[in-house]
C-alpha positions as CSV (number, residue, x, y, z in Angstrom):
1,M,82.9,26.6,209.6
2,A,81.9,27.6,205.9
3,D,79.4,30.2,204.6
4,R,77.1,27.9,202.2
5,I,76.6,27.8,199.1
6,H,73.4,28.6,196.9
7,L,73.8,27.6,193.3
8,A,70.8,28.1,191.0
9,A,70.1,26.4,187.8
10,N,68.7,28.0,184.6
11,N,66.7,24.6,183.8
12,P,65.8,21.5,184.9
13,D,67.5,19.8,182.5
14,L,71.3,19.2,181.7
15,G,72.5,21.5,179.3
16,G,75.8,23.1,179.4
17,G,74.8,26.8,182.2
18,E,74.1,22.4,184.2
19,M,76.7,21.3,183.9
20,M,79.2,23.7,184.7
21,L,76.2,24.6,187.9
22,L,77.1,21.1,189.0
23,R,80.9,21.2,188.2
24,H,81.2,24.0,191.2
25,A,78.9,22.0,193.6
26,E,81.7,19.5,193.5
27,A,83.8,22.2,193.6
28,L,82.6,23.8,196.8
29,L,82.0,20.4,198.2
30,Q,85.7,19.4,197.7
31,L,86.5,23.1,199.5
32,G,84.6,22.5,202.4
33,H,81.6,24.4,201.7
34,P,77.6,23.4,202.5
35,V,76.1,23.2,198.8
36,T,72.3,23.8,198.2
37,V,71.1,23.0,194.5
38,V,68.3,24.6,193.7
39,A,65.6,24.0,190.6
40,P,62.8,23.8,188.8
41,D,61.2,20.2,189.8
42,S,60.6,18.7,186.6
43,P,62.7,17.2,184.6
44,T,64.7,15.7,187.5
45,E,68.2,15.8,185.9
46,V,70.0,19.1,187.9
47,L,68.5,17.9,191.2
48,D,69.2,14.3,191.0
49,A,73.0,14.8,189.6
50,A,73.5,17.5,192.2
51,A,72.2,14.6,194.7
52,A,73.9,12.2,193.5
53,A,77.2,14.5,193.8
54,G,76.6,15.7,197.6
55,A,75.4,18.5,197.5
56,E,71.6,19.4,199.6
57,V,68.7,20.4,197.4
58,V,65.7,22.0,196.8
59,A,63.0,21.8,193.8
60,I,60.8,24.4,193.6
61,R,58.3,23.2,192.2
62,A,57.7,25.0,188.4
63,T,55.9,23.8,185.2
64,G,58.1,26.6,183.2
65,R,59.7,29.5,183.8
66,R,57.0,32.1,184.2
67,D,56.1,30.0,187.1
68,Y,59.6,29.2,188.4
69,L,60.9,33.3,188.2
70,P,58.5,33.9,191.0
71,R,59.2,31.2,193.0
72,L,62.4,31.1,193.1
73,R,62.5,34.4,194.2
74,A,59.7,34.0,197.2
75,W,62.1,30.5,198.3
76,D,65.0,33.2,198.6
77,R,63.5,35.9,200.3
78,E,62.4,33.0,202.6
79,Q,64.1,30.4,202.7
80,R,67.7,31.7,201.5
81,R,71.0,31.7,204.4
82,G,73.9,32.0,202.4
83,V,75.5,33.4,199.1
84,L,73.8,32.3,196.0
85,W,75.3,32.0,192.7
86,C,73.0,31.9,190.0
87,H,73.9,30.1,187.5
88,G,72.3,31.7,183.9
89,L,70.1,34.4,183.4
90,V,66.6,33.0,184.4
91,P,67.9,32.9,188.7
92,S,69.7,36.5,188.1
93,F,67.1,38.2,187.0
94,A,64.6,36.4,189.3
95,T,67.0,37.2,192.0
96,S,67.5,40.6,191.1
97,G,68.4,42.8,193.7
98,R,68.4,40.5,196.0
99,P,71.9,40.2,199.0
100,D,74.6,38.0,198.5
101,R,74.3,37.1,194.7
102,I,76.8,36.1,192.6
103,V,75.1,36.5,188.4
104,H,76.9,34.0,186.7
105,L,76.6,34.5,182.5
106,H,77.1,31.7,180.8
107,Q,76.9,33.4,177.3
108,A,76.5,37.0,176.3
109,P,73.2,38.2,176.3
110,R,71.2,38.2,172.5
111,G,68.8,40.8,171.4
112,R,67.8,44.1,173.3
113,A,65.2,42.1,175.0
114,Q,68.2,39.7,176.9
115,E,70.7,42.7,177.6
116,L,68.1,44.8,179.5
117,A,67.3,41.6,181.1
118,V,70.9,40.9,182.7
119,V,71.2,44.9,183.1
120,V,68.3,44.1,186.1
121,A,69.3,40.8,187.2
122,R,72.8,41.8,188.1
123,R,71.5,44.8,190.2
124,G,72.6,44.4,193.3
125,A,75.4,41.8,192.7
126,L,78.4,40.6,194.2
127,A,80.0,40.0,191.4
128,T,79.1,39.2,187.8
129,V,81.6,36.3,186.0
130,V,81.2,35.2,182.9
131,P,83.4,32.4,181.1
132,S,86.3,33.6,178.8
133,H,87.9,37.4,178.9
134,D,86.0,37.2,175.2
135,A,82.9,37.1,176.7
136,A,83.8,39.6,179.6
137,S,84.8,42.6,176.9
138,R,80.8,42.1,175.9
139,I,79.7,42.5,178.7
140,P,81.5,45.3,180.1
141,G,81.7,45.6,184.0
142,S,81.9,41.6,184.8
143,T,85.3,39.1,185.5
144,P,86.5,36.3,183.7
145,H,86.1,33.0,185.0
146,A,86.8,30.1,183.0
147,N,84.7,26.7,182.7
148,W,87.2,23.5,183.2
149,T,86.4,19.8,182.1
150,Q,86.0,16.3,184.1
151,E,88.9,14.6,184.7
152,L,89.6,13.0,181.5
153,P,92.8,10.8,180.5
154,R,95.6,11.5,177.2
155,L,94.6,9.3,174.5
156,P,97.8,8.0,172.5
157,L,98.4,9.9,169.3
158,R,97.3,8.1,166.6
159,P,100.1,6.7,164.6
160,G,101.7,9.0,161.7
161,P,101.6,11.4,160.0
162,V,98.6,11.2,158.9
163,S,98.6,10.8,154.5
164,G,96.0,9.6,151.8
165,S,93.2,8.5,154.4
166,A,92.2,10.5,157.3
167,T,89.1,11.0,159.7
168,V,88.0,14.0,161.1
169,G,86.0,14.6,163.9
170,Y,83.2,16.8,165.4
171,L,81.4,16.5,168.7
172,G,78.7,19.2,169.5
173,R,75.4,20.1,168.6
174,L,74.4,19.8,165.1
175,S,73.7,23.4,163.8
176,T,74.9,26.2,161.0
177,D,75.5,27.7,164.8
178,K,77.9,25.6,165.3
179,G,79.4,25.2,161.6
180,V,78.4,22.1,161.4
181,D,77.2,23.0,157.5
182,V,80.2,24.8,157.1
183,L,82.6,21.6,158.3
184,A,80.8,19.4,156.0
185,R,81.7,21.9,152.8
186,A,85.3,22.1,154.1
187,V,85.6,18.1,154.7
188,A,83.9,18.0,151.2
189,A,87.3,20.5,149.8
190,V,90.0,19.1,151.8
191,P,92.3,17.4,149.3
192,H,92.6,13.8,150.5
193,D,90.4,10.9,151.2
194,V,88.7,12.4,154.5
195,R,85.6,10.9,156.2
196,L,83.4,13.2,158.7
197,L,82.7,11.2,161.7
198,L,79.3,13.6,163.9
199,A,79.3,13.3,167.6
200,G,76.2,15.2,168.6
201,D,72.7,15.5,168.1
202,T,69.7,18.4,167.0
203,R,67.6,18.7,170.6
204,Y,67.1,22.3,171.3
205,V,67.7,22.4,167.0
206,E,65.5,25.2,165.3
207,A,64.4,22.7,162.2
208,E,65.9,25.6,159.3
209,S,68.8,25.0,161.1
210,V,69.1,21.0,161.1
211,A,67.8,21.0,157.4
212,T,70.7,23.3,156.2
213,V,72.9,20.9,158.0
214,D,71.4,17.8,156.6
215,A,71.7,19.5,153.1
216,A,75.5,19.8,153.5
217,V,76.5,16.4,155.6
218,G,74.3,14.3,152.6
219,A,76.3,15.5,149.6
220,L,78.7,13.6,151.2
221,G,77.4,10.6,151.1
222,D,79.0,8.2,152.7
223,R,82.3,9.6,153.7
224,A,80.1,11.1,156.4
225,V,79.2,8.9,159.8
226,R,77.0,10.3,162.5
227,L,77.9,9.2,166.0
228,G,74.7,10.5,167.9
229,H,75.2,11.2,171.3
230,V,79.0,9.3,172.3
231,A,81.0,10.3,175.4
232,P,84.6,12.6,174.2
233,A,86.4,9.8,174.2
234,D,84.7,7.6,171.9
235,L,85.4,9.7,169.8
236,F,88.9,11.7,169.9
237,Q,89.5,7.6,170.3
238,Q,88.1,7.0,166.4
239,V,89.8,10.4,164.7
240,D,93.0,12.2,163.3
241,L,91.8,15.3,163.7
242,V,88.9,17.0,165.5
243,V,87.5,20.3,164.0
244,F,85.2,22.5,166.2
245,P,84.3,25.4,163.3
246,S,82.0,27.8,165.3
247,V,80.4,30.4,163.2
248,W,78.7,33.0,166.9
249,A,80.7,34.2,169.3
250,E,81.2,31.2,171.2
251,P,82.1,32.5,175.5
252,F,83.9,29.8,176.0
253,G,84.8,26.0,174.0
254,L,84.3,23.3,176.7
255,V,84.9,20.6,173.7
256,V,87.6,22.0,172.9
257,A,89.2,21.5,177.1
258,E,88.4,18.7,176.2
259,A,90.3,17.9,173.2
260,M,93.1,19.7,175.2
261,A,92.6,17.2,177.6
262,A,92.7,14.4,176.1
263,G,95.6,15.3,173.7
264,V,93.8,15.3,170.4
265,P,94.4,17.8,167.7
266,F,92.5,19.9,167.0
267,V,91.3,22.7,164.8
268,V,88.8,25.6,166.0
269,S,87.2,28.4,164.0
270,D,88.0,32.8,165.4
271,A,85.1,32.3,166.5
272,G,84.6,34.2,170.2
273,A,86.9,32.7,172.8
274,L,87.8,29.6,170.7
275,P,91.3,30.3,169.8
276,E,91.3,32.5,173.7
277,V,91.1,28.4,174.5
278,A,93.3,27.4,173.0
279,G,95.5,29.5,173.5
280,P,97.7,31.7,172.1
281,D,100.3,29.4,170.1
282,H,97.8,26.8,168.7
283,P,98.4,26.8,165.0
284,W,95.2,25.7,163.3
285,V,93.2,27.8,163.8
286,A,90.5,29.3,160.6
287,R,88.4,32.1,159.9
288,A,85.0,31.8,161.1
289,G,82.3,30.5,158.7
290,D,84.7,29.9,155.7
291,A,84.6,26.6,154.5
292,G,87.5,27.4,151.9
293,D,89.9,28.5,154.6
294,L,88.5,25.6,156.6
295,A,89.8,23.0,154.4
296,R,93.3,24.7,154.6
297,V,93.9,24.6,157.9
298,I,92.0,21.2,158.2
299,T,95.1,20.1,155.3
300,R,97.6,21.6,157.0
301,A,97.0,19.7,159.9
302,L,96.7,16.7,158.6
303,A,100.2,17.2,156.7
304,V,102.3,18.0,159.5
305,S,105.0,15.0,161.4
306,A,104.3,13.4,163.6
307,D,106.6,15.0,166.2
308,E,105.2,18.6,165.4
309,R,101.5,16.6,166.4
310,Q,103.2,15.3,169.8
311,A,104.5,19.2,170.3
312,V,101.1,20.9,169.9
313,T,99.5,17.8,171.6
314,D,101.9,18.4,174.7
315,R,101.5,22.2,174.6
316,A,97.7,21.7,174.9
317,R,97.3,19.1,177.9
318,S,99.7,21.4,179.1
319,R,97.2,24.0,179.1
320,W,94.9,22.1,179.5
321,G,96.3,21.3,183.2
322,G,97.0,24.6,183.9
323,Q,93.4,25.9,183.4
324,Y,91.1,24.0,182.6
325,S,91.0,21.0,184.6
326,P,89.4,19.8,187.9
327,Q,92.2,21.5,189.9
328,A,92.4,24.6,188.1
329,G,88.8,25.3,188.4
330,R,88.9,24.1,191.7
331,R,91.7,27.2,192.3
332,R,89.8,29.6,190.4
333,V,86.3,29.0,193.0
334,H,88.5,30.0,196.0
335,H,89.8,32.8,194.9
336,L,86.9,33.8,193.6
337,L,85.0,33.1,196.9
338,D,88.0,35.0,198.4
339,D,88.7,37.9,196.7
340,L,84.6,38.5,197.8
341,G,85.1,37.6,201.6
342,V,82.8,34.6,201.2
343,R,84.5,31.5,203.9
């Protein structure tokens, strides 16, 4: 029988790292491993989603991280039998030095305190995995282990070539580190009649960042429309081009992979792993934080022929299938466990 794999969550609610934990749970179950997901007991978003996916769950009673850290370590010491795959710095730090652990860091440490915590968290680990080669370059000794998306249908390309008026979209957190204010300024500078659709919200975003984004988006008037939180396909089918303008070093770029899967034309900034995810042949990459350069790249992407847009999106969809599809993710999980001697 295959070894049981325990997946420990960073948080009880569904953020990006927790979504990848759930995708790993699904992949492991499909590979025949018994899976247990461990998370704080309030709220129950992660636990409920894991149970719905077919995993067993362990709820750690905790009102915050101060409770979760020691109680997770106590559970690990007293009850865990099998490999522990720690999704995030919190469970990795809590179980430092314990045997048979995989440390999975979904982003590079920010600041000296997190850097020191990562050193402690990695003690005794079988491996440390991160979402990209770019992230691995920032965490010496770590192994790239790319994220992947759910199965997504390819959408038909909107008729083109796009000229005169166009609709540009954005999907993600509405914050300055994601470059939403830069995008708004770029749209204002594009020599087309361009409408901007923003899909996402300001959850976990600091007030100063929200104010900066609000001012930049507000300057577009009725050319900017906020959709709130919507499924990727709901945005993609409304736009001629989607833009991911991050200014911080993105450790991966799941929304980029989702655009690749859907076959929608997209622009990325050169921040962190975004160009790595898009691939070396992707033609539309702008300098991070440079609204003028972003406007130039958006204008160029909107001006190409239908044949060129088709060729670009065909390459992107093919790259998604080989690198970021559920099948690709399942292969990566299998190879990692095989390399570590986990059966």
